N, C-alpha and C positions, 0 to 999 in steps of 0.2 A: 689860263697860262700855267704851265708846269715847270718846275725848277727842281732838279735833283730828285725827281720822282714824287714831289709833293705838290698837291694842288694849291695854287696861290690865288684865291678869289678875292682877297681883301687888299685894298690899296695902302700905300705907305701913309697917306693922310689919315686913314681910319685908325691907324695904330700910333699916330704921333702924340707926343706930350705937348702940353701948353700951360700957360701961367696959372689959369684958374684951377686947373686940375692939380697942379703942383701945390697951390695954396691949400686946397682941400686935403691933400695927402699930408702936408705939414701940420695942419690943425689936428688931424686924426692922430698923428704921431705924438703930439703934445697932450693928447687926451681931452682936447676941447671938442667933445663929440657933437654937441648940438651945432656949434659953429661949423664943424667939418661937414656935417650933413647938409647944411645950408649951402656951403661952397660946392659940394658935389652936385646939388640941384642946379646951381648956377652953371656949372661946367656942362651938365647935360643939356641945359637950354641953349648954351652958347654953341655947342657942337653936338647936336642930337645923334649924328651918325658915327661918332668917334667910339670905337670899340674899347679902347683903353679906358675912356671915361666911364663907359657903361659897366665894364667888368669891375673896375675899382669901386664904383658907386654901389654896385650890387653887393660886394663883400662888406662895404661899410654899413649899408642899411641892414644887411643880414646880421652883422655883428652887433647891431643895436636892437635886434629882435624885431625889426620891421621887415618880416620875412616875405610877406605878400608882395611888398614893393620890390624886394630883392629878386624874387622869382620872376616877376614881370620883366625886370631888366635882363635877367638871364635868358628869358624867352626871346626878347628882342635881339640880344647878342647872337642867339642861335639863328634867327632869321637873317641877320646881316652877315654873319661870318661862320656859321656852323659847318660849312663845307671846307673851310680853310684849315689845314692840319696844323697850322701854327696857333689857331684860335680854339678849335674844338676841344683839345685837352684842357685848356685853361678854363673853359666854360664848365666842363665836367668837374674839375678841381674846385671851382668856386661853389658848387653845390655842397661840397663837404664843409666849406667855411660857413655855410648858413644853416647847419644842422640837418641837412638832407643827405646824410651819408649813403643811404641805399641808392638814391638817385645818382650820386657821384659814382658809385661802384658800377651801376648799370651803364652809364655813359662811357666810363673809362674802359670797360670791357669791350666796347664796340670799336675802340680806337685801333687802327691797324699799326700806326707808328706813334709811340708815346715817348717823349723825352725821358731820360733816366730819372730825373728828379720827380716827375709826376708818376712814373711807374713805381717809384719807391713809396709815394703817398698811397697808391692803390694797395701796395703790400701792407701798409700800416692800417688802412681801412679794413682789409681782410682780417688782420690780426685782432683788431678791436671788436670785430664781429665773431671772433672765435674760429675763423676759417684758416687754421695754421698751415695746412698743406697748400692752399691757394696762395697764402702770403709768402711761403717759402719759394714757390715757383716764380712768383712775380719778382721777388727781390733778387733771385738768382739770375733772371733775365736782365734785370737792371745792372747787375754787376758785370755781366758779359758785355753789355753796351758801354759801360763806364768803369773799367776795371781799376782805375786809379782813384775813383771817388770814395772817400771814407764813409760818408753818410749811409749809403746802401749796405756797406759791410756791417755797420753798427746795427742796423735793422735786422740783417741776416743773423748776426750773432744772438740777438735777443730772441728771435723766433726759434733758433736752435736750442737756446737755453730752455725756453718754454716747452719744447718737445722732449726735453730730457737729454739732449746730446751735449752734455756739459763739456767734454773734452774739446770737441770741435768749436764750441762757442768760446771757450777760454783761449784757444789759439787765435781766434779773430780779435778778441778784446785785448789780448796782450800786444798784438801788432798795432792796435790803435792807441794804446796808452803811451804814446811816444811824444817826446818834446817838440818834434817838428810839425805836429798837427795843431789844428785850432784848439784853443783851450776847452771849448765846450765839448768837442769830440773826445778829447782826452778824459775829461771829467766823466762823461757818460760811460766810457770804456772802463774806467776805474770803478765806477758804481756797479757796473755789470759784473766785474770781477769780484766785488764784494758779495753780490747775491750768490755767485757760484761757490765761493769759499765758505760762506755761511751754510749753504745747502750741504756741502761736503763735511761740515763739522770743524773746519779750521777757523775758529772764531777770532783768534788774534789776527790772522792774515786778513780776515774780512774787515776787521776794524781798521787795520792799516790801509787797506784799499779804499775804504770810504773816506778815510782821513786825507788821502791823496786827492780824491775827487773834490772834497770840500775846500781844501787849500787852494785848488785851482779856481773854483768859483768865487771864493771869498776874495780873491785877488782882483776880481772885476770891479771897476768903479761903480757900475750899476748896483752891485750887491751891497756895497756900503751905503749907497743912497736908500735902498729898500729897507735895510735894517734901521737906519735913522728914522725913516717914515713910519715903520712899524712901531717903534718905541714912542714916537710922538703921538700916533693914533691911540696906542694903548694908554698913554697918560691921560688923553682927553676922555676916552671911554671909561677909564678908571674913575675919574672925577664924576662922570655922569652916574656911574653905578653907586657911588657913595652918597649922592644926593637924591637918588630916586626913592620915592616913598610908596607905601601901599596905597595911600590916598590917590596919588597920580594914576597908578595902575587901575584902581577901581573906577576913577573918573573916565579913563579911556575905554574901559570895558562897558561902562553904562552908556557911553555915547556911541558904541559900535553900531554899524549899519546892520540891518537884517540880511542874512544870506540871500543872495539872488538866485535866479534859476540856473545861472551858469555854473555855480559852484556851491555845494552844500556845506562846506567847511574848509578852513585853512589850518594846516598843521605844519610844524617845523621839526625836522630831524636835525638836531644839533649835537654838540659835544666837543670833540677835538679830532684832528686828522688821525687816522689809524686806530680809531676806537670801535670799529665795527659798524659804522654808519652805512657803508655800501651794502653789506649783507642784509641789514634791516630794510633798507630802501628797496632792494631788488625783490626780497621776499614779500614785503607788504604790497608792492606794486602788482602782484598777482591777484589781489583782491579786486573783484569787478566794481566795487564801490569807491575805489581809490585810484588816483593816478599820481605818480611821483615824478618830480623834476630833479635831475641830479646835478648839483653844484653849478647852477646858473649864477651869473653875476648881476642878474636883473635888479635885485634889491640893493645890494651894496654899491654898485656902480651907477645905476640909473635912477632908482626910486628914492633911496634915502637922502642923497644930496639935494634932490628937489624938495623933499619935505623940510629939511633943515633950512634951505634958502627961503622957503615960504614962511617959516616961523621966525626968521630973523638972522639965520646964518650960523651962529655959534652952536656947538654941540653941548647943549644944556637942557635941563628939565624944562626951564622956562621957554626955550625955543620949541620943544616938542608940544608943550601945552598951547603955544600960540599959533600952531598950524591951523589955518582956516578949514572949516568943515568941507567946503567945496573942493579944496585942494586934496583932502583925504579921499573924497569920492572920486575925483579925477585920477589920482594915482592908484587907487584900488583897481579901477578899470584898466589903467595902463598895465599894471602888474599882471592881471589875468590875460590881457591881450598878448603881452610879450611871452608869457609862459605857454599859452596855447600855440603861439606861432612857433616856438622852439620845439614843442612836442609834435607839431604837425597834426593835431587833432583837438577838438573841443573838449573841455572838461566835462560837459554834459551832465551837470548836476552832481558830479562825484566830489569826494573830499580831495583836496589838493595837498600833497605832501611835498614840501620844499626841503630837500635834503641838502644841507650845507653845513659842515662842521665849523666853518669859519664864521658863522652867524651868531655864535654863542654870546659874544660881548655886544652884539647889535640888537639884543632882545628888546630893549625899550623902543627902538624904531619899528621893529616887527609888530609890537603891541599897539603902537600908535597908529599904524596903518590898518592892522586887522585886530581890533580889540577882542575879537572872539577867538584868537589864536589858541591852539593847543600845542604842547611841546613834548616831543619824545627826545630824551637826552641819553645818548649812548655813553656808557661808562666801560672802562677797562682798567686793569691794573696800571697805574701811572708809569711804573717802571717798564712794562711791556710796551706801552704807548711810545715812550721816549726812544727805546731801542728801535722800534719799528719805524719811527719817523726819521731818526738819524741815519739808519742804514739804507734809506731810500732817497733817490734823487727825484724831485718834483720839478715841474715847470716853475721858473723863477718868478716869484711874486713877493709881496711884502711878508706874507706869512711863511712861505717856504724858505725865504732868506734867513729867517730866525731858526730854522731847523738844520742849519749847516754846521752846527757844533753841539756838543753835549750841553755846554753851558747855556747857550741862548735857547736851545730847545726846552730845557727845564724852566728857564725864565718865562718863555711864552706859555707853556703849559700851566705854570703856577698862576699867571695872570688870568688866563681864560677860565680856569676852573674856580679860582677864588671869586671871579666875577659871577659865575653861575651860582655859587653858593649864596652870594648876596641876593641874587634874584630869586633863588629857590625859597628863601625866607619871606619874600614879599608876595609870592604868587599863591593863589588858592590851591589847595592840594589836589583838587579835581581837574586842574588845568595842565598838569604835567606828570610825566612818569619817567623814572630812570630805568634803563635796561642795561644790565651788565653783559658784556660780551661772553664772559665765562658761563653765565647762566643760559645764554642763547645756545652755546655749544652743548651744555649739559641737557637742556630740555627746550629745544627749539619751539615746539608747539605752544608751550605755556607762555613763553616770552612774546611770541607773535600774538597770542590772544591778549595779553596785557597791553601791548602796543595798540592793537586794534580798538580795544575798549577805551583807551585814552583819547582816541579821535572819534569815538562814537560809532564804531562799526563792530559787527559780530563776526564770528569765525566763518571762514569759507574754506572748503576742502582744497581749493586750488592753491592755497598757500603752501601746502605740503609739497606740491609739484612745481615750485617756482623755477627750479633750474631748467626744466624742460622748456619753459616759456622764453628763456633768454639764450638758448643755444645759438641761434643765429642773429640775436639782437645786438645792435651796437650799444656798448656800455661806455658812457661818458664819465670815466673815473680813472684815476691813476691805478686803481686796483682791478681793472677790467679783467685781467687774467685770473685772479684769485677768486673772484665771486662766482666763477663757473665751477670751481672745485666743490666736491661734497664738503659739508661742515666737518671740521677736523680740530684736533686739540694741539696741533704742532706748535702753535704760537703762544700757548699759555705757559707762563714761567720762562719764556725765552730770555728774559733779562738776566737770568743767572749766568748765562754764558758771557755777558758783558759787564759783570758786576764791577770790575776794576775801573771801567770807564764811567760808570754811574756814581761810584762812591764819592768823588769830590763834589758832587752836586746834589747829594741826597738831602741836604738841609732844605732845598727848595721843594722837594717832592714829599718829604715826610708828612707835612700837614695834610696834603691831599690824600696820601695813602691812608692816613687815619680817618679823614673825613668820609671817604668812600668805602671804608671797611676792608681795606686790603692789608692791614697790619697784622 
């Protein structure tokens, strides 16, 4: 049956909502993820041919890194409704949600008629893969189809900015930074205007623009909740760091499991956002003996809570000590399963580098799971870190909510880095290395060698050519555009342009500036 030129092969019943599916969706929204997956399973058994249930369940299982299950569900969706033009773009879009971005691009490119919102997503996928011309063509087509929609214009402006067409980009963003649009659209537009004005050297205008963006986001009820949760978590993690002893760490290391055939070693790239972690991760990932996972939530969201629950629940040293050995073994396997699923390839006996600057204060949990862990800690002038964090808009999380003002960003940095300094004093010197961003810029090869040695690997010539290997690769990081640039010195000493905004909060940063040798 055809309607308005679209093939309609799926019945209304196959797309209908129902109570069990609604329950699963509500549980997922409340972050009760295990219960949500059980409810999605129940919904699939209740109505095995319901495409709405299949697609939502696929995204949920993929979001929990059970990607083989998600792919099986998407294959089923394709068999049941892949010829229906209401369904096929959503199937393609779902692959992007389960870390299969290239598959999503391939399927979306085959679509003859794609809704504007999904075409905009294709443009973003192109952008994150470094295909700026394709991204611009896709988003311009989207704007032609939906000229009044603000979201495609936002994407278009960002792509134009990345292409260096600053005047055209500024025109778009200025039109979007209006009071009659959604708060999040306005905030993104103001943030983009900040990037442009900073690039043009108008630093006070840049600070004013990002201030407008932050004011809008700070006015959201969710933001206040996230800041409160971040401070509560920091208080608990701070108490843990104060009570942790070298003896506990040594006991965890002595009880560590021997590396298995799947993975020859576990390393963690930590620090603080905007400290150079993405540059290190992408360059080290070029080594044939190492595979990096960028900023997955596997440990913090899925593994660590299970460990604490098994040990008694509270976030204490006693809880970590009480975790049964069989739980450690099971969660180690789960961690590797999830990481391999997200990567789309086996670790194959390589060192696994888990890059996540938000894991610094979670170090005791990382060590409890993998007692053999090695750590690469990215360092950068604290003043440059704060400027870089505050002038950028991130996806809203507990951590990023703390970066929405100069004051709370300095508060968060001080907490994370003081925590690292405590742990640094407890760890054996051969289990960690600090790598300064400024030293990477000055002598990339030497710092790459130091990082590799810290995780037990020797130099490989492919490291020098890492940028060639990521030209068309999807980069899962807020800095996906910058990591493709040649190494440059533009960001060193940038804080001086924003000195007046940092000055009221320097008392928080000064101990860290001294501790890391930037005074």
